[in-house]
Kinemage of the C-alpha trace (Angstrom):
@kinemage 1
@onewidth
@group {chain A} dominant
@subgroup {mainchain}
@vectorlist {calphas} color= white
{ca unk a 1} P -83.661 -18.650 -102.568
{ca unk a 2} L -84.424 -22.177 -101.337
{ca unk a 3} L -83.479 -22.780 -97.707
{ca unk a 4} L -80.814 -25.395 -96.999
{ca unk a 5} L -82.171 -28.665 -95.633
{ca unk a 6} L -80.180 -30.984 -93.388
{ca unk a 7} L -80.048 -34.744 -93.732
{ca unk a 8} L -78.165 -37.528 -92.005
{ca unk a 9} L -76.972 -40.536 -93.959
{ca unk a 10} L -76.894 -44.237 -93.074
{ca unk a 11} L -74.453 -45.961 -95.426
{ca unk a 12} L -74.433 -49.734 -95.813
{ca unk a 13} L -71.352 -51.798 -96.489
{ca unk a 14} L -71.017 -54.054 -99.498
{ca unk a 15} L -67.494 -54.131 -100.896
{ca unk a 16} L -67.179 -52.703 -104.395
{ca unk a 17} L -70.907 -52.004 -104.407
{ca unk a 18} L -69.966 -49.085 -102.180
{ca unk a 19} L -69.144 -47.300 -105.438
{ca unk a 20} L -72.921 -46.961 -105.859
{ca unk a 21} L -72.895 -44.979 -102.606
{ca unk a 22} L -70.023 -42.903 -104.008
{ca unk a 23} L -72.379 -41.857 -106.801
{ca unk a 24} L -75.173 -41.041 -104.357
{ca unk a 25} L -72.839 -38.887 -102.260
{ca unk a 26} L -71.397 -37.191 -105.333
{ca unk a 27} L -74.861 -36.100 -106.461
{ca unk a 28} L -75.924 -34.929 -102.993
{ca unk a 29} L -72.712 -32.924 -102.577
{ca unk a 30} L -73.478 -31.221 -105.876
{ca unk a 31} L -76.738 -29.837 -104.460
{ca unk a 32} L -76.132 -26.738 -102.309
{ca unk a 33} L -79.661 -27.037 -100.915
{ca unk a 34} L -78.754 -30.192 -98.966
{ca unk a 35} L -76.376 -30.259 -95.997
{ca unk a 36} L -75.066 -33.555 -94.624
{ca unk a 37} L -75.229 -33.217 -90.840
{ca unk a 38} L -74.134 -36.724 -89.853
{ca unk a 39} L -73.129 -40.068 -91.350
{ca unk a 40} L -73.232 -43.557 -89.882
{ca unk a 41} L -71.234 -45.954 -92.024
{ca unk a 42} L -70.127 -49.562 -91.971
{ca unk a 43} L -67.407 -51.240 -94.056
{ca unk a 44} L -67.513 -49.618 -97.528
{ca unk a 45} L -69.996 -47.133 -96.071
{ca unk a 46} L -67.402 -46.161 -93.453
{ca unk a 47} L -64.762 -45.718 -96.152
{ca unk a 48} L -67.037 -43.437 -98.124
{ca unk a 49} L -67.762 -41.522 -94.922
{ca unk a 50} L -64.130 -40.884 -93.968
{ca unk a 51} L -63.143 -39.950 -97.523
{ca unk a 52} L -66.020 -37.462 -97.625
{ca unk a 53} L -65.172 -35.966 -94.207
{ca unk a 54} L -61.498 -35.637 -95.131
{ca unk a 55} L -62.410 -33.838 -98.355
{ca unk a 56} L -64.965 -31.595 -96.677
{ca unk a 57} L -62.403 -30.424 -94.137
{ca unk a 58} L -59.810 -29.840 -96.819
{ca unk a 59} L -61.894 -28.199 -99.532
{ca unk a 60} L -65.631 -28.110 -98.837
{ca unk a 61} L -68.090 -29.865 -101.146
{ca unk a 62} L -65.705 -29.814 -104.091
{ca unk a 63} L -62.954 -31.269 -101.929
{ca unk a 64} L -65.265 -34.042 -100.767
{ca unk a 65} L -66.193 -34.972 -104.333
{ca unk a 66} L -62.521 -35.022 -105.318
{ca unk a 67} L -61.622 -37.144 -102.290
{ca unk a 68} L -64.282 -39.738 -103.093
{ca unk a 69} L -63.227 -39.870 -106.729
{ca unk a 70} L -59.565 -40.238 -105.788
{ca unk a 71} L -60.315 -42.955 -103.227
{ca unk a 72} L -62.274 -45.212 -105.597
{ca unk a 73} L -59.810 -44.766 -108.438
{ca unk a 74} L -57.009 -45.692 -106.034
{ca unk a 75} L -58.960 -48.831 -105.080
{ca unk a 76} L -59.078 -49.822 -108.736
{ca unk a 77} L -55.384 -49.057 -109.259
{ca unk a 78} L -54.408 -51.183 -106.249
{ca unk a 79} L -56.348 -54.179 -107.623
{ca unk a 80} L -54.980 -53.892 -111.162
{ca unk a 81} L -52.626 -56.873 -110.810
{ca unk a 82} L -54.827 -58.912 -108.477
{ca unk a 83} L -55.709 -62.440 -109.641
{ca unk a 84} L -59.251 -61.794 -108.406
{ca unk a 85} L -60.778 -60.308 -111.538
{ca unk a 86} L -63.617 -61.205 -113.925
{ca unk a 87} L -63.042 -64.301 -116.040
{ca unk a 88} L -63.840 -64.599 -119.737
{ca unk a 89} L -67.404 -65.802 -119.119
{ca unk a 90} L -67.939 -63.017 -116.571
{ca unk a 91} L -66.826 -60.420 -119.106
{ca unk a 92} L -69.027 -61.877 -121.843
{ca unk a 93} L -72.136 -61.582 -119.702
{ca unk a 94} L -70.957 -58.162 -118.507
{ca unk a 95} L -72.608 -58.057 -115.071
{ca unk a 96} L -69.495 -57.494 -112.997
{ca unk a 97} L -69.622 -61.020 -111.584
{ca unk a 98} L -66.546 -62.989 -110.534
{ca unk a 99} L -68.378 -66.317 -110.421
{ca unk a 100} L -66.235 -67.689 -113.286
{ca unk a 101} L -62.998 -66.061 -112.118
{ca unk a 102} L -60.284 -68.668 -111.347
{ca unk a 103} L -58.761 -66.301 -108.787
{ca unk a 104} L -62.068 -65.787 -106.990
{ca unk a 105} L -62.944 -69.492 -107.075
{ca unk a 106} L -59.514 -70.401 -105.746
{ca unk a 107} L -59.719 -67.823 -102.956
{ca unk a 108} L -63.129 -69.143 -101.869
{ca unk a 109} L -61.867 -72.713 -101.853
{ca unk a 110} L -58.835 -71.824 -99.747
{ca unk a 111} L -60.963 -69.803 -97.316
{ca unk a 112} L -63.036 -72.914 -96.615
{ca unk a 113} L -59.928 -74.959 -95.817
{ca unk a 114} L -57.766 -72.552 -93.803
{ca unk a 115} L -58.104 -69.330 -91.846
{ca unk a 116} L -56.408 -66.018 -92.687
{ca unk a 117} L -54.116 -66.646 -89.728
{ca unk a 118} L -52.669 -69.518 -91.789
{ca unk a 119} L -53.066 -68.198 -95.333
{ca unk a 120} L -52.100 -64.572 -94.641
{ca unk a 121} L -49.863 -64.610 -91.553
{ca unk a 122} L -48.535 -61.107 -92.217
{ca unk a 123} L -52.107 -59.813 -92.634
{ca unk a 124} L -51.374 -58.099 -95.947
{ca unk a 125} L -54.260 -55.954 -97.146
{ca unk a 126} L -53.886 -53.582 -100.113
{ca unk a 127} L -57.008 -51.739 -99.007
{ca unk a 128} L -55.237 -50.617 -95.851
{ca unk a 129} L -52.463 -49.067 -97.928
{ca unk a 130} L -55.013 -47.226 -100.078
{ca unk a 131} L -56.811 -45.782 -97.055
{ca unk a 132} L -53.552 -44.742 -95.427
{ca unk a 133} L -52.484 -42.846 -98.551
{ca unk a 134} L -55.855 -41.382 -99.488
{ca unk a 135} L -57.370 -40.346 -96.143
{ca unk a 136} L -55.990 -37.956 -93.507
{ca unk a 137} L -57.638 -39.154 -90.312
{ca unk a 138} L -56.687 -36.006 -88.416
{ca unk a 139} L -58.881 -34.081 -90.853
{ca unk a 140} L -61.622 -36.706 -90.502
{ca unk a 141} L -61.730 -36.218 -86.745
{ca unk a 142} L -61.589 -32.431 -87.117
{ca unk a 143} L -64.529 -32.259 -89.540
{ca unk a 144} L -66.873 -29.691 -88.003
{ca unk a 145} L -69.762 -29.809 -90.465
{ca unk a 146} L -70.533 -33.538 -90.457
{ca unk a 147} L -70.566 -35.919 -87.485
{ca unk a 148} L -69.272 -39.432 -88.176
{ca unk a 149} L -70.092 -42.812 -86.666
{ca unk a 150} L -68.291 -46.020 -87.700
{ca unk a 151} L -69.443 -49.470 -86.579
{ca unk a 152} L -67.392 -52.638 -86.040
{ca unk a 153} L -68.307 -55.953 -84.408
{ca unk a 154} L -66.604 -56.981 -81.171
{ca unk a 155} L -65.444 -60.561 -81.790
{ca unk a 156} L -65.570 -61.643 -78.150
{ca unk a 157} L -68.949 -60.148 -77.198
{ca unk a 158} L -70.656 -60.261 -80.586
{ca unk a 159} L -71.917 -56.721 -79.981
{ca unk a 160} L -71.555 -53.620 -82.149
{ca unk a 161} L -69.032 -50.947 -81.220
{ca unk a 162} L -69.735 -47.473 -82.556
{ca unk a 163} L -66.656 -45.270 -82.925
{ca unk a 164} L -67.138 -41.510 -82.947
{ca unk a 165} L -65.055 -38.568 -84.086
{ca unk a 166} L -61.958 -38.213 -81.990
{ca unk a 167} L -61.423 -41.982 -82.071
{ca unk a 168} L -61.794 -42.781 -85.784
{ca unk a 169} L -58.491 -44.141 -87.064
{ca unk a 170} L -57.214 -46.265 -89.921
{ca unk a 171} L -57.568 -49.337 -87.676
{ca unk a 172} L -61.174 -48.445 -86.867
{ca unk a 173} L -62.176 -48.304 -90.528
{ca unk a 174} L -60.265 -51.496 -91.301
{ca unk a 175} L -62.036 -53.185 -88.402
{ca unk a 176} L -65.383 -52.069 -89.781
{ca unk a 177} L -64.486 -53.776 -93.091
{ca unk a 178} L -62.742 -56.871 -91.713
{ca unk a 179} L -64.205 -60.007 -93.310
{ca unk a 180} L -63.128 -62.799 -90.905
{ca unk a 181} L -62.586 -65.426 -93.601
{ca unk a 182} L -60.129 -63.140 -95.414
{ca unk a 183} L -58.305 -61.097 -92.773
{ca unk a 184} L -57.214 -61.364 -89.167
{ca unk a 185} L -59.381 -59.597 -86.608
{ca unk a 186} L -58.286 -55.995 -86.097
{ca unk a 187} L -57.005 -55.307 -82.585
{ca unk a 188} L -58.003 -51.952 -81.075
{ca unk a 189} L -57.062 -51.504 -77.451
{ca unk a 190} L -57.607 -54.880 -75.820
{ca unk a 191} L -60.437 -55.953 -78.127
{ca unk a 192} L -60.632 -57.686 -81.497
{ca unk a 193} L -63.079 -56.568 -84.188
{ca unk a 194} L -64.673 -57.925 -87.356
{ca unk a 195} L -66.849 -56.359 -90.038
{ca unk a 196} L -69.523 -54.095 -88.588
{ca unk a 197} L -72.075 -55.466 -91.049
{ca unk a 198} L -72.813 -58.388 -88.735
{ca unk a 199} L -74.247 -56.141 -86.018
{ca unk a 200} L -74.913 -52.719 -87.554
{ca unk a 201} L -75.143 -52.315 -91.325
{ca unk a 202} L -75.230 -49.447 -90.681
{ca unk a 203} L -75.997 -48.542 -87.057
{ca unk a 204} L -79.016 -46.215 -86.969
{ca unk a 205} L -79.191 -45.532 -83.234
{ca unk a 206} L -76.346 -42.939 -83.187
{ca unk a 207} L -78.206 -40.911 -85.817
{ca unk a 208} L -81.408 -41.064 -83.769
{ca unk a 209} L -79.821 -40.409 -80.373
{ca unk a 210} L -76.877 -38.115 -81.094
{ca unk a 211} L -77.924 -35.899 -83.995
{ca unk a 212} L -80.398 -33.019 -84.022
{ca unk a 213} L -81.276 -33.694 -87.660
{ca unk a 214} L -84.670 -35.327 -88.194
{ca unk a 215} L -84.281 -36.579 -91.779
{ca unk a 216} L -82.448 -39.903 -92.042
{ca unk a 217} L -81.612 -41.142 -95.539
{ca unk a 218} L -80.674 -44.829 -95.728
{ca unk a 219} L -78.479 -45.672 -98.698
{ca unk a 220} L -79.077 -49.386 -99.117
{ca unk a 221} L -76.923 -51.536 -101.377
{ca unk a 222} L -77.919 -55.003 -100.118
{ca unk a 223} L -81.362 -56.025 -101.466
{ca unk a 224} L -83.797 -57.079 -98.744
{ca unk a 225} L -86.308 -58.920 -100.896
{ca unk a 226} L -85.803 -61.449 -103.685
{ca unk a 227} L -88.776 -62.699 -105.688
{ca unk a 228} L -87.129 -65.956 -106.743
{ca unk a 229} L -85.983 -68.768 -104.469
{ca unk a 230} L -82.256 -69.468 -104.999
{ca unk a 231} L -81.508 -72.956 -106.291
{ca unk a 232} L -77.834 -72.993 -107.313
{ca unk a 233} L -74.944 -73.050 -104.852
{ca unk a 234} L -73.880 -69.536 -105.888
{ca unk a 235} L -77.417 -68.148 -105.599
{ca unk a 236} L -77.867 -69.711 -102.157
{ca unk a 237} L -74.585 -68.241 -100.870
{ca unk a 238} L -75.533 -64.851 -102.298
{ca unk a 239} L -78.901 -64.888 -100.568
{ca unk a 240} L -77.367 -65.991 -97.270
{ca unk a 241} L -74.940 -63.071 -97.556
{ca unk a 242} L -77.767 -60.581 -98.175
{ca unk a 243} L -79.886 -61.865 -95.284
{ca unk a 244} L -76.936 -61.794 -92.882
{ca unk a 245} L -75.885 -58.256 -93.752
{ca unk a 246} L -79.434 -56.876 -93.703
{ca unk a 247} L -80.605 -58.438 -90.439
{ca unk a 248} L -79.302 -55.719 -88.097
{ca unk a 249} L -80.720 -52.943 -90.303
{ca unk a 250} L -84.142 -54.599 -90.363
{ca unk a 251} L -84.161 -54.939 -86.565
{ca unk a 252} L -83.329 -51.258 -86.062
{ca unk a 253} L -85.922 -50.176 -88.625
{ca unk a 254} L -88.508 -52.295 -86.831
{ca unk a 255} L -87.668 -50.546 -83.544
{ca unk a 256} L -87.991 -47.121 -85.189
{ca unk a 257} L -91.314 -48.110 -86.766
{ca unk a 258} L -92.624 -49.199 -83.372
{ca unk a 259} L -91.414 -45.965 -81.764
{ca unk a 260} L -93.169 -43.931 -84.437
{ca unk a 261} L -96.379 -45.886 -83.896
{ca unk a 262} L -96.239 -45.108 -80.176
{ca unk a 263} L -95.601 -41.411 -80.893
{ca unk a 264} L -98.508 -41.189 -83.328
{ca unk a 265} L -100.911 -43.141 -81.121
{ca unk a 266} L -100.084 -41.566 -77.785
{ca unk a 267} L -99.458 -38.004 -79.032
{ca unk a 268} L -96.109 -37.808 -77.264
{ca unk a 269} L -94.114 -34.580 -77.348
{ca unk a 270} L -91.275 -34.427 -79.882
{ca unk a 271} L -88.876 -33.270 -77.151
{ca unk a 272} L -89.370 -36.560 -75.400
{ca unk a 273} L -89.605 -39.027 -78.271
{ca unk a 274} L -88.240 -37.620 -81.494
{ca unk a 275} L -90.209 -38.617 -84.587
{ca unk a 276} L -87.705 -39.322 -87.358
{ca unk a 277} L -88.440 -38.677 -91.017
{ca unk a 278} L -87.180 -41.745 -92.853
{ca unk a 279} L -86.036 -41.825 -96.466
{ca unk a 280} L -84.369 -44.488 -98.580
{ca unk a 281} L -82.242 -44.616 -101.692
{ca unk a 282} L -82.521 -48.273 -102.444
{ca unk a 283} L -79.767 -49.589 -104.666
{ca unk a 284} L -81.709 -49.652 -107.925
{ca unk a 285} L -79.723 -51.576 -110.516
{ca unk a 286} L -77.815 -53.658 -107.952
{ca unk a 287} L -80.425 -56.381 -107.503
{ca unk a 288} L -79.157 -58.419 -110.476
{ca unk a 289} L -75.539 -58.443 -109.279
{ca unk a 290} L -74.072 -61.504 -107.583
{ca unk a 291} L -72.291 -61.337 -104.256
{ca unk a 292} L -68.980 -62.069 -105.997
{ca unk a 293} L -69.158 -58.719 -107.799
{ca unk a 294} L -68.513 -57.063 -104.440
{ca unk a 295} L -64.881 -58.091 -105.009
{ca unk a 296} L -64.702 -56.615 -108.520
{ca unk a 297} L -62.554 -53.481 -108.471
{ca unk a 298} L -62.200 -52.892 -112.203
{ca unk a 299} L -62.564 -49.175 -112.875
{ca unk a 300} L -65.210 -49.611 -115.580
{ca unk a 301} L -67.373 -51.554 -113.131
{ca unk a 302} L -66.872 -49.020 -110.327
{ca unk a 303} L -67.778 -46.141 -112.644
{ca unk a 304} L -70.871 -48.016 -113.768
{ca unk a 305} L -71.948 -48.367 -110.129
{ca unk a 306} L -71.144 -44.695 -109.459
{ca unk a 307} L -73.383 -43.638 -112.321
{ca unk a 308} L -76.202 -45.868 -111.046
{ca unk a 309} L -75.885 -44.202 -107.647
{ca unk a 310} L -75.869 -40.703 -109.154
{ca unk a 311} L -79.001 -41.479 -111.169
{ca unk a 312} L -80.794 -42.909 -108.137
{ca unk a 313} L -79.903 -39.860 -106.054
{ca unk a 314} L -80.984 -37.541 -108.874
{ca unk a 315} L -84.394 -39.227 -109.044
{ca unk a 316} L -84.738 -39.258 -105.270
{ca unk a 317} L -83.910 -35.545 -104.926
{ca unk a 318} L -86.359 -34.546 -107.661
{ca unk a 319} L -89.112 -36.640 -106.115
{ca unk a 320} L -88.528 -36.102 -102.404
{ca unk a 321} L -86.657 -32.844 -101.755
{ca unk a 322} L -89.872 -31.031 -100.816
{ca unk a 323} L -90.616 -33.691 -98.191
{ca unk a 324} L -87.383 -33.105 -96.262
{ca unk a 325} L -88.188 -31.577 -92.919
{ca unk a 326} L -91.877 -32.344 -93.392
{ca unk a 327} L -92.533 -36.064 -93.615
{ca unk a 328} L -91.093 -39.511 -94.309
{ca unk a 329} L -90.911 -40.845 -97.841
{ca unk a 330} L -90.088 -44.402 -96.720
{ca unk a 331} L -92.345 -46.481 -94.469
{ca unk a 332} L -90.312 -49.234 -92.762
{ca unk a 333} L -93.498 -51.106 -91.887
{ca unk a 334} L -93.719 -52.182 -95.531
{ca unk a 335} L -90.689 -54.387 -94.847
{ca unk a 336} L -92.573 -56.428 -92.268
{ca unk a 337} L -95.639 -57.386 -94.281
{ca unk a 338} L -96.138 -61.118 -93.923
{ca unk a 339} L -93.546 -61.254 -91.151
{ca unk a 340} L -93.571 -60.312 -87.484
{ca unk a 341} L -96.549 -58.145 -86.612
{ca unk a 342} L -95.663 -54.826 -85.040
{ca unk a 343} L -97.501 -54.578 -81.693
{ca unk a 344} L -99.980 -51.785 -81.233
{ca unk a 345} L -98.917 -48.927 -78.981
{ca unk a 346} L -101.586 -49.911 -76.471
{ca unk a 347} L -100.056 -53.398 -76.166
{ca unk a 348} L -96.642 -51.900 -75.440
{ca unk a 349} L -98.203 -49.621 -72.833
{ca unk a 350} L -100.008 -52.553 -71.151
{ca unk a 351} L -96.821 -54.597 -70.990
{ca unk a 352} L -94.946 -51.680 -69.532
{ca unk a 353} L -97.453 -51.243 -66.718
{ca unk a 354} L -98.110 -54.905 -65.975
């Protein structure tokens, strides 16, 4: 019998593209050889995380799969009568885009002219109603098998705030997903919060510092690299969105890569500087989607994304299961080729002693 291997998951946010992560989680939960020890999630990643934890507490792996399925179907049901849906041209090309949607175009135009404090004074958000009905946050906080971390951005300080079990509420998850051009900042205590993607998409440090698991799997749904330079207004906005919501992840990966270089060069003890095994499931099939498709909640589109995620996870498990607990299958230094040079460990040591 194959021994169970533990992983921790870092789940990016990305609106409806989070249904890809649903598929990844669904496939992992189906594999009894893999145990999810901890999850750090932001925005849609946080929603997937709390739905999974609620289901795990209620009914184990099967309960978690049912909870995720119920959550995403409820998202689609809630958006059934929304004016923000694919237009005729969008449907003809069949890529899930909303670029030709009158409702989406109108919403974008209004958001450039007025704030949500003017356009949505009562702060109506159908997503909040879905979460409230679908997720029992008492069960989320009681989940004993999987630790949860949810990140939001403090509006006043501009710094990330990581919420842990015992303090994860409906407001916390809504704060993690609060796009400031669409919704009012979410007030928690005496602070106001926006989408966690600006400062931690997702936050990796809690998984490094507060979990005993050594295998971190990043589920990435925002492409880092594009081969073509954007030239249209839509393409430029899409690329700006991707760069913004990947910047914090890249910075944390760079720090981990530097730490690993120091460990390998200096031969430091694992008890002092833990050497993480990094893995990545990289959003294959999402790279051709426009940013507007993150607002597309049609069930056929969500199921398409779920299936892409399941297939990616299936391939990743077949290829990399044996490496869990042994080595990394993703080298973050490949992200920095042609960019900032990672300093050698000896340089860091010299600076520290100078």
